[in-house]
C-alpha positions as CSV (number, residue, x, y, z in Angstrom):
1,M,-67.3,78.4,-113.1
2,Y,-64.5,77.7,-115.5
3,Q,-64.5,79.6,-118.8
4,F,-62.4,78.7,-121.8
5,D,-62.1,80.8,-124.9
6,I,-60.6,78.2,-127.3
7,P,-59.4,79.6,-130.6
8,G,-61.5,78.4,-133.5
9,R,-64.1,76.8,-131.2
10,T,-67.1,77.7,-129.1
11,R,-66.5,79.2,-125.7
12,L,-66.9,76.7,-122.9
13,E,-68.5,77.7,-119.6
14,I,-68.3,74.8,-117.2
15,I,-70.6,74.9,-114.1
16,H,-70.8,71.2,-113.4
17,L,-68.2,68.4,-113.3
18,V,-69.7,64.9,-113.5
19,L,-67.3,62.1,-112.5
20,D,-67.5,58.4,-112.7
21,L,-66.2,56.6,-109.6
22,N,-64.9,53.1,-110.2
23,G,-62.1,53.0,-112.8
24,T,-62.0,56.8,-112.9
25,L,-61.6,58.2,-109.4
26,C,-60.8,54.8,-107.9
27,V,-59.1,51.6,-108.8
28,D,-60.1,48.5,-106.9
29,G,-62.4,50.5,-104.7
30,E,-59.7,53.0,-103.4
31,L,-59.4,56.7,-104.4
32,L,-56.3,57.3,-106.4
33,P,-53.5,59.6,-105.1
34,G,-54.2,63.3,-105.8
35,V,-57.9,62.9,-106.5
36,A,-59.2,64.2,-103.2
37,E,-57.1,67.3,-103.4
38,R,-58.2,68.1,-106.9
39,I,-61.8,67.5,-106.1
40,T,-61.5,70.0,-103.3
41,A,-59.9,72.5,-105.6
42,L,-62.4,72.0,-108.4
43,G,-65.3,72.2,-105.9
44,S,-64.5,75.8,-105.2
45,E,-65.3,76.7,-108.8
46,V,-67.9,74.2,-110.0
47,Y,-70.5,71.8,-108.7
48,V,-68.9,68.3,-108.6
49,H,-71.2,65.3,-109.0
50,V,-70.0,61.7,-108.7
51,V,-72.4,59.4,-110.6
52,T,-71.8,55.7,-110.0
53,A,-73.2,52.2,-109.8
54,D,-71.1,51.9,-106.6
55,T,-69.6,48.5,-107.5
56,H,-67.7,48.2,-104.3
57,G,-70.4,49.7,-102.0
58,K,-67.9,52.3,-100.6
59,A,-68.8,55.4,-102.5
60,A,-70.4,57.3,-99.5
61,Q,-67.5,56.5,-97.3
62,L,-64.8,57.4,-99.9
63,L,-66.4,60.7,-100.7
64,S,-67.7,61.7,-97.3
65,D,-65.2,64.5,-96.7
66,L,-65.3,65.9,-100.2
67,P,-67.4,68.7,-101.8
68,V,-69.4,66.3,-104.1
69,R,-73.0,65.3,-104.7
70,L,-73.1,61.5,-104.8
71,V,-75.6,59.9,-107.1
72,V,-75.9,56.1,-106.9
73,L,-77.6,54.6,-109.9
74,P,-79.8,51.5,-109.9
75,E,-78.8,48.5,-111.9
76,G,-79.7,48.5,-115.6
77,N,-79.3,51.2,-118.3
78,Q,-76.6,53.1,-116.4
79,D,-75.2,54.5,-119.6
80,A,-78.5,56.2,-120.4
81,A,-79.0,57.2,-116.8
82,K,-75.6,59.0,-116.8
83,R,-76.4,60.7,-120.1
84,D,-79.7,61.8,-118.8
85,F,-78.1,63.1,-115.6
86,V,-75.8,65.3,-117.7
87,R,-78.8,66.5,-119.8
88,G,-80.7,67.4,-116.7
89,L,-77.8,69.6,-115.6
90,G,-77.7,71.3,-119.0
91,S,-75.2,69.6,-121.2
92,S,-73.7,72.8,-122.5
93,C,-72.3,73.7,-119.1
94,V,-71.0,70.2,-118.1
95,A,-67.6,68.6,-118.2
96,A,-67.7,64.8,-117.7
97,M,-64.9,62.3,-117.0
98,G,-65.0,58.5,-117.2
99,N,-63.6,55.4,-118.6
100,G,-66.3,52.7,-119.0
101,F,-69.0,51.5,-121.3
102,N,-71.6,53.1,-119.1
103,D,-69.7,56.5,-119.3
104,R,-69.6,56.7,-123.1
105,L,-73.0,58.5,-123.6
106,M,-72.3,61.1,-120.9
107,L,-68.9,61.8,-122.4
108,H,-70.6,62.4,-125.7
109,E,-73.4,64.5,-124.2
110,A,-71.3,66.8,-122.1
111,A,-69.9,70.1,-123.5
112,L,-66.5,68.6,-122.6
113,G,-66.1,64.9,-122.4
114,V,-62.8,63.5,-121.0
115,G,-61.9,59.9,-121.2
116,V,-59.3,58.5,-118.8
117,I,-57.1,55.4,-119.2
118,Q,-56.0,53.8,-116.0
119,A,-55.4,50.3,-114.5
120,E,-58.9,49.2,-115.2
121,G,-58.6,50.1,-118.8
122,T,-61.0,52.1,-121.0
123,Y,-63.9,51.0,-123.2
124,S,-62.9,51.8,-126.8
125,E,-66.2,53.6,-127.6
126,A,-65.8,55.8,-124.6
127,L,-62.5,57.0,-126.1
128,L,-64.2,57.7,-129.4
129,M,-67.0,59.7,-127.8
130,A,-64.8,61.8,-125.6
131,D,-63.3,65.2,-126.7
132,V,-60.0,64.6,-124.9
133,I,-58.2,61.5,-123.6
134,C,-55.9,61.6,-120.6
135,P,-53.6,59.0,-119.2
136,S,-55.0,59.5,-115.6
137,I,-57.8,61.2,-113.7
138,T,-55.3,63.7,-112.2
139,D,-54.2,64.7,-115.6
140,A,-57.9,65.0,-116.7
141,M,-58.8,67.2,-113.7
142,D,-55.7,69.3,-114.3
143,L,-57.2,70.3,-117.7
144,L,-59.6,72.4,-115.7
145,L,-57.2,73.5,-113.0
146,I,-54.4,74.5,-115.5
147,P,-56.5,75.8,-118.5
148,T,-53.6,76.3,-120.9
149,R,-53.4,72.5,-121.2
150,L,-57.0,72.3,-122.4
151,L,-56.5,75.2,-124.8
152,A,-53.4,73.6,-126.3
153,T,-55.3,70.4,-126.9
154,L,-58.6,71.8,-128.3
155,R,-57.6,74.9,-130.3
156,S,-57.9,74.8,-134.1
């Protein structure tokens, strides 16, 4: 578990990390550099879930050696399905990271929503519904791995 005592805000206790795959962990169906190492490090402290539509059909192969629970969503209403997945884990103990239209509701629902901007771009409403915006998934994951970064961003 990651615990954050953020001055002027509610204490965060993160037990689950929910990640989007395509556009967040991957670009053009390939894991981005540094992602696997960070997932491994994060997986020693929290449960890591990858929730995806699996656009490229490679999710299981890409994640096979990583400490993650893969959830492949059926087509249709994936935004609501991702939000409901976060709710099912207990929103107050979830950090979520994503970039797309179908990520916006889970970013808003999670105790900590982190939007990422990468080669695929980011849906504007996802940015508005996130608590924090990062220029890459590795920077986003580092918010948990290097807590002073998150504290500096969220303190009042």
